[in-house]
Structure formats: structure tokens, C-alpha cells
DSSP file (Angstrom, degrees, kcal/mol; ACC not computed):
  #  RESIDUE AA STRUCTURE BP1 BP2  ACC     N-H-->O    O-->H-N    N-H-->O    O-->H-N    TCO  KAPPA ALPHA  PHI   PSI    X-CA   Y-CA   Z-CA
    1    1 A M     >        0   0    0      0, 0.0     4,-2.2     0, 0.0     5,-0.2   0.000 360.0 360.0 360.0 -41.9  -35.2   16.4   -2.9
    2    2 A K  H  >  +     0   0    0      1,-0.2     4,-2.9     2,-0.2     5,-0.2   0.889 360.0  54.9 -62.6 -38.8  -35.4   13.3   -0.7
    3    3 A K  H  > S+     0   0    0      1,-0.2     4,-2.2     2,-0.2    -1,-0.2   0.896 108.6  48.2 -63.8 -40.3  -33.9   11.2   -3.4
    4    4 A I  H  > S+     0   0    0      2,-0.2     4,-2.5     1,-0.2    -1,-0.2   0.932 112.4  47.7 -63.4 -47.0  -30.9   13.5   -3.7
    5    5 A L  H  X S+     0   0    0     -4,-2.2     4,-2.6     1,-0.2    -2,-0.2   0.916 112.4  50.1 -61.7 -44.6  -30.3   13.5    0.0
    6    6 A F  H  X S+     0   0    0     -4,-2.9     4,-2.6     1,-0.2    -1,-0.2   0.908 111.1  48.6 -59.5 -42.9  -30.6    9.7    0.1
    7    7 A T  H  X S+     0   0    0     -4,-2.2     4,-2.4     2,-0.2    -2,-0.2   0.909 112.3  48.5 -63.6 -43.1  -28.1    9.4   -2.7
    8    8 A L  H  X S+     0   0    0     -4,-2.5     4,-2.4     2,-0.2    -2,-0.2   0.905 111.8  49.9 -64.8 -42.7  -25.7   11.7   -1.0
    9    9 A L  H  X S+     0   0    0     -4,-2.6     4,-2.4     2,-0.2    -2,-0.2   0.935 111.3  47.9 -60.3 -50.1  -26.0    9.9    2.3
   10   10 A C  H  X S+     0   0    0     -4,-2.6     4,-2.6     1,-0.2     5,-0.2   0.932 111.5  51.0 -59.1 -46.1  -25.4    6.5    0.6
   11   11 A S  H  X S+     0   0    0     -4,-2.4     4,-2.5     1,-0.2    -1,-0.2   0.918 110.1  49.4 -60.2 -44.0  -22.4    7.8   -1.3
   12   12 A F  H  X S+     0   0    0     -4,-2.4     4,-2.5     2,-0.2    -1,-0.2   0.919 111.4  49.1 -59.9 -44.4  -20.9    9.2    2.0
   13   13 A I  H  X S+     0   0    0     -4,-2.4     4,-2.2     1,-0.2    -2,-0.2   0.914 112.7  47.4 -64.2 -44.0  -21.4    5.9    3.8
   14   14 A L  H  X S+     0   0    0     -4,-2.6     4,-2.0     2,-0.2    -1,-0.2   0.911 113.1  48.2 -65.7 -42.3  -19.8    3.9    0.9
   15   15 A I  H  X S+     0   0    0     -4,-2.5     4,-1.9    -5,-0.2    -2,-0.2   0.909 112.2  49.7 -64.8 -41.5  -16.8    6.3    0.7
   16   16 A S  H  X S+     0   0    0     -4,-2.5     4,-2.1     1,-0.2     5,-0.2   0.911 110.8  49.0 -63.9 -42.2  -16.3    6.2    4.5
   17   17 A C  H  X S+     0   0    0     -4,-2.2     4,-2.3     1,-0.2    -1,-0.2   0.879 109.1  52.9 -65.2 -39.1  -16.4    2.4    4.6
   18   18 A G  H  X S+     0   0    0     -4,-2.0     4,-1.7     2,-0.2    -1,-0.2   0.881 109.9  48.1 -65.1 -39.3  -13.9    2.1    1.7
   19   19 A T  H  X S+     0   0    0     -4,-1.9     4,-2.1     2,-0.2     5,-0.2   0.947 114.0  45.4 -67.0 -48.8  -11.4    4.4    3.5
   20   20 A T  H  X S+     0   0    0     -4,-2.1     4,-2.7     1,-0.2     5,-0.2   0.903 110.6  54.6 -61.0 -41.0  -11.7    2.6    6.8
   21   21 A S  H  X S+     0   0    0     -4,-2.3     4,-2.1     1,-0.2    -1,-0.2   0.890 108.1  48.5 -63.1 -40.3  -11.5   -0.8    5.1
   22   22 A F  H  X S+     0   0    0     -4,-1.7     4,-1.6     2,-0.2    -1,-0.2   0.914 112.8  47.2 -69.4 -40.5   -8.2    0.1    3.3
   23   23 A V  H  X S+     0   0    0     -4,-2.1     4,-1.4     1,-0.2    -2,-0.2   0.917 112.1  51.1 -66.0 -42.1   -6.6    1.4    6.5
   24   24 A D  H  X S+     0   0    0     -4,-2.7     4,-0.5    -5,-0.2    -2,-0.2   0.875 106.4  54.8 -63.7 -35.7   -7.7   -1.7    8.4
   25   25 A R  H >< S+     0   0    0     -4,-2.1     3,-1.4     1,-0.2    -1,-0.2   0.915 105.1  52.2 -62.5 -41.3   -6.2   -3.9    5.8
   26   26 A A  H >< S+     0   0    0     -4,-1.6     3,-1.4     1,-0.3    -1,-0.2   0.810 100.6  63.5 -66.8 -28.0   -2.8   -2.3    6.1
   27   27 A K  H 3< S+     0   0    0     -4,-1.4    -1,-0.3     1,-0.3    -2,-0.2   0.709  95.4  60.7 -67.7 -17.2   -3.0   -2.9    9.9
   28   28 A K  T << S+     0   0    0     -3,-1.4    -1,-0.3    -4,-0.5    -2,-0.2   0.488  78.6 113.3 -87.0  -3.6   -3.0   -6.6    9.1
   29   29 A L    <   -     0   0    0     -3,-1.4     2,-0.4    -4,-0.2    56,-0.1  -0.435  45.6-171.1 -71.5 145.3    0.4   -6.6    7.4
   30   30 A E    >   -     0   0    0     -2,-0.1     3,-1.9     0, 0.0    52,-0.2  -0.998  29.9-105.1-137.4 136.7    3.2   -8.4    9.1
   31   31 A L  T 3  S+     0   0    0     -2,-0.4    52,-0.2     1,-0.2     3,-0.1  -0.301 107.1  34.5 -58.2 144.7    6.9   -8.4    8.3
   32   32 A G  T 3  S+     0   0    0     50,-3.1    -1,-0.2     1,-0.3    51,-0.1   0.264  82.2 140.0  93.4 -14.8    8.0  -11.7    6.6
   33   33 A M    <   -     0   0    0     -3,-1.9    49,-2.9    48,-0.1    -1,-0.3  -0.266  54.5-116.7 -61.8 151.0    4.6  -12.1    4.8
   34   34 A T  B  >  -A   81   0A   0     47,-0.2     4,-2.4     1,-0.1    47,-0.2  -0.414  25.8-106.6 -80.7 165.2    5.0  -13.5    1.2
   35   35 A K  H  > S+     0   0    0     45,-1.4     4,-2.5     1,-0.2     5,-0.2   0.901 123.4  54.6 -58.7 -39.9    3.9  -11.3   -1.7
   36   36 A R  H  > S+     0   0    0      1,-0.2     4,-2.1    44,-0.2    -1,-0.2   0.894 108.7  47.0 -61.7 -39.7    0.9  -13.6   -2.1
   37   37 A E  H  > S+     0   0    0      2,-0.2     4,-1.5     1,-0.2    -1,-0.2   0.892 111.4  51.6 -70.3 -37.1   -0.1  -13.1    1.5
   38   38 A V  H  X S+     0   0    0     -4,-2.4     4,-3.4     1,-0.2     5,-0.4   0.931 111.0  48.0 -61.8 -44.6    0.4   -9.2    1.1
   39   39 A I  H  X S+     0   0    0     -4,-2.5     4,-2.8     1,-0.2    -1,-0.2   0.885 108.4  53.8 -63.3 -40.7   -1.8   -9.3   -1.9
   40   40 A S  H  < S+     0   0    0     -4,-2.1    -1,-0.2    -5,-0.2    -2,-0.2   0.808 116.3  40.2 -67.6 -25.6   -4.5  -11.4   -0.2
   41   41 A V  H  < S+     0   0    0     -4,-1.5    -2,-0.2    -3,-0.3    -1,-0.2   0.923 128.8  27.5 -82.6 -50.7   -4.6   -8.8    2.6
   42   42 A M  H  < S-     0   0    0     -4,-3.4     3,-0.2     1,-0.2    -3,-0.2   0.734 106.6-124.2 -90.5 -23.6   -4.3   -5.6    0.5
   43   43 A G     <  -     0   0    0     -4,-2.8    -1,-0.2    -5,-0.4    -2,-0.1  -0.389  27.9 -73.2 104.6 175.3   -5.9   -6.7   -2.8
   44   44 A N  S    S+     0   0    0      1,-0.1     2,-1.6    -2,-0.1    -1,-0.1   0.411  95.2 101.9 -90.5  -1.6   -4.9   -6.7   -6.4
   45   45 A D        +     0   0    0     -3,-0.2    20,-0.5    -6,-0.1     2,-0.3  -0.530  57.2 111.9 -90.6  71.6   -5.2   -3.0   -7.1
   46   46 A F        -     0   0    0     -2,-1.6     2,-0.4    18,-0.2    18,-0.2  -0.897  56.0-134.6-135.6 165.8   -1.5   -2.1   -6.9
   47   47 A R  E     -B   63   0A   0     16,-2.1    16,-2.6    -2,-0.3     2,-0.8  -0.959  18.9-129.9-120.1 139.3    1.3   -0.9   -9.2
   48   48 A V  E     +B   62   0A   0     -2,-0.4    14,-0.2    14,-0.2     3,-0.1  -0.811  30.8 176.0 -84.3 116.6    4.8   -2.3   -9.3
   49   49 A I  E     +     0   0A   0     12,-2.6     2,-0.3    -2,-0.8    13,-0.2   0.594  61.9  10.1-101.3 -10.9    6.8    1.0   -9.1
   50   50 A S  E     +B   61   0A   0     11,-1.3    11,-2.9    -3,-0.1     2,-0.3  -0.944  52.6 178.5-164.5 143.3   10.2   -0.5   -8.9
   51   51 A A  E     +B   60   0A   0     -2,-0.3     2,-0.3     9,-0.2     9,-0.2  -0.927  22.5 150.7-146.8 125.4   12.0   -3.9   -9.3
   52   52 A S  E     -B   59   0A   0      7,-3.0     7,-3.4    -2,-0.3     2,-0.5  -0.985  44.2-114.5-152.5 160.8   15.7   -4.4   -9.0
   53   53 A K  E     +B   58   0A   0     -2,-0.3     5,-0.2     5,-0.2    -2,-0.0  -0.846  39.0 177.7 -94.8 131.9   18.5   -6.7   -8.0
   54   54 A T  E >   -B   57   0A   0      3,-2.3     3,-0.6    -2,-0.5    -2,-0.0  -0.794  46.6-100.7-125.1 169.3   20.4   -5.6   -5.0
   55   55 A P  T 3  S+     0   0    0      0, 0.0     3,-0.1     0, 0.0    -1,-0.0   0.806 125.4  51.7 -56.7 -31.2   23.3   -7.2   -3.0
   56   56 A E  T 3  S-     0   0    0      1,-0.3     2,-0.3    51,-0.0    52,-0.3   0.724 125.3 -86.1 -82.3 -21.9   20.7   -8.4   -0.5
   57   57 A G  E <  S-B   54   0A   0     -3,-0.6    -3,-2.3    50,-0.1     2,-0.4  -0.948  71.0 -22.0 146.6-168.2   18.4  -10.0   -3.1
   58   58 A D  E     -B   53   0A   0     -2,-0.3    21,-3.5    -5,-0.2     2,-0.5  -0.657  58.4-159.4 -80.7 124.7   15.5   -9.1   -5.5
   59   59 A L  E     +BC  52  78A   0     -7,-3.4    -7,-3.0    -2,-0.4     2,-0.4  -0.911  11.6 179.6-109.2 127.9   13.7   -5.9   -4.3
   60   60 A E  E     -BC  51  77A   0     17,-2.7    17,-2.8    -2,-0.5     2,-0.5  -0.998  10.3-159.1-129.0 132.6   10.2   -5.1   -5.6
   61   61 A I  E     -BC  50  76A   0    -11,-2.9   -12,-2.6    -2,-0.4   -11,-1.3  -0.952   7.9-169.5-117.5 125.3    8.3   -2.0   -4.5
   62   62 A L  E     -BC  48  75A   0     13,-2.7    13,-2.9    -2,-0.5     2,-0.5  -0.860   7.0-154.7-112.0 144.8    4.5   -1.9   -4.8
   63   63 A R  E     -BC  47  74A   0    -16,-2.6   -16,-2.1    -2,-0.3     2,-0.6  -0.982   2.0-161.8-121.8 125.8    2.2    1.1   -4.4
   64   64 A Y  E     - C   0  73A   0      9,-3.2     9,-2.4    -2,-0.5     2,-0.6  -0.938  18.2-148.8-101.5 122.3   -1.4    0.9   -3.3
   65   65 A V        -     0   0    0     -2,-0.6     2,-0.5   -20,-0.5     7,-0.1  -0.808   2.0-145.5 -99.3 119.9   -3.1    4.1   -4.3
   66   66 A A        -     0   0    0     -2,-0.6     4,-0.4     1,-0.1     6,-0.1  -0.705   7.4-165.0 -80.7 124.0   -5.9    5.3   -2.1
   67   67 A T  S    S+     0   0    0     -2,-0.5    -1,-0.1     2,-0.1     5,-0.1   0.665  83.8  25.8 -85.6 -15.6   -8.6    7.0   -4.1
   68   68 A V  S    S+     0   0    0      3,-0.1    -1,-0.1   -53,-0.1    -2,-0.1   0.794 121.4  43.6-114.3 -48.2  -10.4    8.6   -1.2
   69   69 A S  S    S-     0   0    0      2,-0.2    -2,-0.1     1,-0.1     3,-0.1   0.620  89.9-133.7 -81.5 -11.5   -8.0    9.1    1.8
   70   70 A Y        +     0   0    0     -4,-0.4     2,-0.6     1,-0.2    21,-0.4   0.670  69.0 119.7  65.4  17.3   -5.1   10.4   -0.3
   71   71 A T        -     0   0    0     18,-0.2    18,-0.2    19,-0.1    -1,-0.2  -0.956  47.1-163.3-114.8 114.5   -2.8    8.1    1.6
   72   72 A D  E     - D   0  88A   0     16,-3.1    16,-2.3    -2,-0.6     2,-0.5  -0.544  12.5-135.2 -89.0 159.2   -0.9    5.6   -0.4
   73   73 A Y  E     -CD  64  87A   0     -9,-2.4    -9,-3.2    14,-0.2     2,-0.5  -0.979  12.4-158.0-116.6 128.8    0.8    2.5    1.0
   74   74 A V  E     -CD  63  86A   0     12,-2.6    12,-1.8    -2,-0.5     2,-0.4  -0.936  10.0-162.7-108.7 125.8    4.3    1.6   -0.3
   75   75 A I  E     -CD  62  85A   0    -13,-2.9   -13,-2.7    -2,-0.5     2,-0.5  -0.919   4.7-158.1-115.2 132.2    5.3   -2.0    0.1
   76   76 A Y  E     -CD  61  84A   0      8,-3.0     7,-2.5    -2,-0.4     8,-1.2  -0.955   8.9-172.8-113.6 124.1    8.9   -3.3   -0.1
   77   77 A L  E     -CD  60  82A   0    -17,-2.8   -17,-2.7    -2,-0.5     2,-0.5  -0.974   5.8-166.4-118.2 124.3    9.4   -7.0   -0.9
   78   78 A L  E >  S-CD  59  81A   0      3,-2.7     3,-1.4    -2,-0.5   -19,-0.2  -0.961  81.6 -16.4-113.6 120.0   12.9   -8.5   -0.7
   79   79 A D  T 3  S-     0   0    0    -21,-3.5    -1,-0.2    -2,-0.5   -20,-0.1   0.866 131.9 -51.8  48.6  41.8   13.1  -11.9   -2.3
   80   80 A G  T 3  S+     0   0    0    -22,-0.4   -45,-1.4     1,-0.2     2,-0.4   0.548 116.7 109.8  79.9   7.5    9.3  -12.1   -2.2
   81   81 A K  E <  S-AD  34  78A   0     -3,-1.4    -3,-2.7   -47,-0.2     2,-0.4  -0.922  74.8-108.2-119.3 147.5    9.0  -11.3    1.5
   82   82 A L  E     + D   0  77A   0    -49,-2.9   -50,-3.1    -2,-0.4    -5,-0.2  -0.530  45.1 157.4 -70.2 120.5    7.6   -8.2    3.2
   83   83 A V  E     +     0   0A   0     -7,-2.5     2,-0.3     1,-0.4    -1,-0.2   0.559  64.3   3.3-118.9 -15.0   10.5   -6.3    4.7
   84   84 A E  E     + D   0  76A   0     -8,-1.2    -8,-3.0     2,-0.0    -1,-0.4  -0.968  53.6 172.3-165.2 148.2    9.0   -2.7    5.0
   85   85 A W  E     + D   0  75A   0     -2,-0.3     2,-0.3   -10,-0.2   -10,-0.2  -0.972   8.3 170.1-153.9 156.5    5.9   -0.7    4.3
   86   86 A H  E     - D   0  74A   0    -12,-1.8   -12,-2.6    -2,-0.3     2,-0.3  -0.987  34.1-103.8-158.0 163.0    4.7    2.8    5.0
   87   87 A E  E     - D   0  73A   0     -2,-0.3     2,-0.3   -14,-0.2   -14,-0.2  -0.645  34.4-171.4 -86.5 151.2    2.1    5.3    4.4
   88   88 A E  E     - D   0  72A   0    -16,-2.3   -16,-3.1    -2,-0.3     3,-0.1  -0.969  17.5-153.8-146.5 128.8    2.8    8.1    1.9
   89   89 A N    >>  -     0   0    0     -2,-0.3     3,-1.8   -18,-0.2     4,-0.6  -0.877   7.1-164.5-102.4 102.4    0.8   11.2    1.1
   90   90 A P  T 34 S+     0   0    0      0, 0.0     3,-0.3     0, 0.0     6,-0.2   0.721  85.2  64.4 -63.0 -18.7    1.7   12.2   -2.5
   91   91 A N  T 34 S+     0   0    0    -21,-0.4   -20,-0.1     1,-0.2   -21,-0.0   0.718  91.2  64.6 -75.7 -19.8    0.1   15.6   -2.0
   92   92 A E  T <4 S+     0   0    0     -3,-1.8    -1,-0.2     1,-0.3    -4,-0.0   0.855 119.2  19.9 -70.2 -33.4    2.7   16.5    0.7
   93   93 A H  S >< S-     0   0    0     -4,-0.6     3,-1.9    -3,-0.3    -1,-0.3  -0.563  83.0-163.5-135.2  69.3    5.5   16.4   -1.8
   94   94 A P  T 3  S+     0   0    0      0, 0.0    -3,-0.1     0, 0.0     0, 0.0  -0.264  75.8  14.1 -59.8 135.5    4.2   16.7   -5.3
   95   95 A G  T 3  S+     0   0    0      1,-0.3    -4,-0.1    -5,-0.1     0, 0.0   0.347  93.8 126.7  86.1  -9.3    6.6   15.6   -8.0
   96   96 A R    <   -     0   0    0     -3,-1.9    -1,-0.3    -6,-0.2    -3,-0.1  -0.658  64.8-113.9 -83.9 140.3    9.0   13.9   -5.6
   97   97 A P        -     0   0    0      0, 0.0    -1,-0.1     0, 0.0    -4,-0.0  -0.170  48.0 -76.1 -63.9 166.2    9.8   10.3   -6.5
   98   98 A P        -     0   0    0      0, 0.0   -10,-0.0     0, 0.0   -24,-0.0  -0.212  69.7 -67.8 -64.3 157.8    8.5    7.6   -4.1
   99   99 A H        -     0   0    0      1,-0.1     3,-0.1    -3,-0.1   -11,-0.0  -0.146  62.8-114.4 -43.9 123.3   10.3    7.0   -0.8
  100  100 A P        -     0   0    0      0, 0.0    -1,-0.1     0, 0.0     2,-0.1  -0.365  35.0 -97.8 -67.9 146.9   13.7    5.6   -1.7
  101  101 A P        -     0   0    0      0, 0.0     3,-0.0     0, 0.0   -40,-0.0  -0.386  35.4-129.7 -62.2 137.0   14.4    2.0   -0.6
  102  102 A K        -     0   0    0      1,-0.1     2,-0.1    -3,-0.1    -3,-0.0  -0.640  30.6-100.4 -83.4 143.6   16.3    1.7    2.6
  103  103 A P        -     0   0    0      0, 0.0     2,-0.5     0, 0.0    -1,-0.1  -0.425  34.8-147.8 -65.2 140.2   19.3   -0.6    2.6
  104  104 A H        -     0   0    0     -2,-0.1     2,-0.3     2,-0.1     4,-0.1  -0.953  10.9-156.6-113.0 123.8   18.5   -3.9    4.2
  105  105 A H        +     0   0    0     -2,-0.5     2,-0.0     2,-0.1   -49,-0.0  -0.752  52.9   5.4-101.7 147.2   21.3   -5.7    6.0
  106  106 A G  S    S-     0   0    0     -2,-0.3     2,-0.1     2,-0.0    -2,-0.1  -0.229 105.4 -29.7  78.6-171.4   21.6   -9.4    6.6
  107  107 A K        -     0   0    0      1,-0.1    -2,-0.1    -2,-0.0   -50,-0.1  -0.474  61.8-115.0 -82.4 149.6   19.3  -12.0    5.3
  108  108 A S        -     0   0    0    -52,-0.3     2,-0.2    -2,-0.1    -1,-0.1  -0.490  45.9 -89.1 -76.6 154.2   15.6  -11.5    4.6
  109  109 A P              0   0    0      0, 0.0    -1,-0.1     0, 0.0   -31,-0.1  -0.441 360.0 360.0 -65.5 135.1   13.2  -13.4    6.8
  110  110 A R              0   0    0     -2,-0.2    -2,-0.0    -3,-0.1   -78,-0.0   0.344 360.0 360.0-122.4 360.0   12.5  -16.8    5.3
């Protein structure tokens, strides 16, 4: 019985740390970061959900899927620079496509 309780406690602690760590990483994001800098902050576990050429430049959208907190992070890169990010809970709107890209006016930060 003690072994089961210990295992459950350890699992809870690991899950809690993982969730906090992911949220804390997102807090370190800054507009204008390069894709490489975003990946160094957020990690390599992302999906490219969209890539397109726009009048403003090359737009790439990445999704970081949280396995515990149910809050994904959607990252918008224009010409390889971070121009927008937000949290998204896919359970709030099941079946809805990801947040549509907002038009970006003017030059991207370089």
C-alpha cells in the first residue's frame, strides 16, 4: 500500500512540475525572437500547422501541445521572427480550426 501511495505522489509531483515548466517557458517569449530562439525557450516538441506566403512575408504557425494542462500554445512567425503567440484550449471549441492568423501590417521586426 505504501508503495502505491509513493508512486501516486511521485506521479503527481512530476505532472505538476511539467505543467508549471511549460507555462513558465511561454512567459519567456518576446516579440521579435527568431524561430531558433523560440525553440530554445519552448522546446522541439511542436507541430507546424501552417506555412504560407503572405503579402507581409513568409508566415509559419507552430503549435505546442500541452499534454497535461490542456492549454496549447500557438506561435506565429513572420519571416522567421515571432510576431504573435497565444494560449488555446482545444477542448473549448472541438473541431474548430486553429486561431486564424491576424493580418500583420508594416514590416516585421528585424
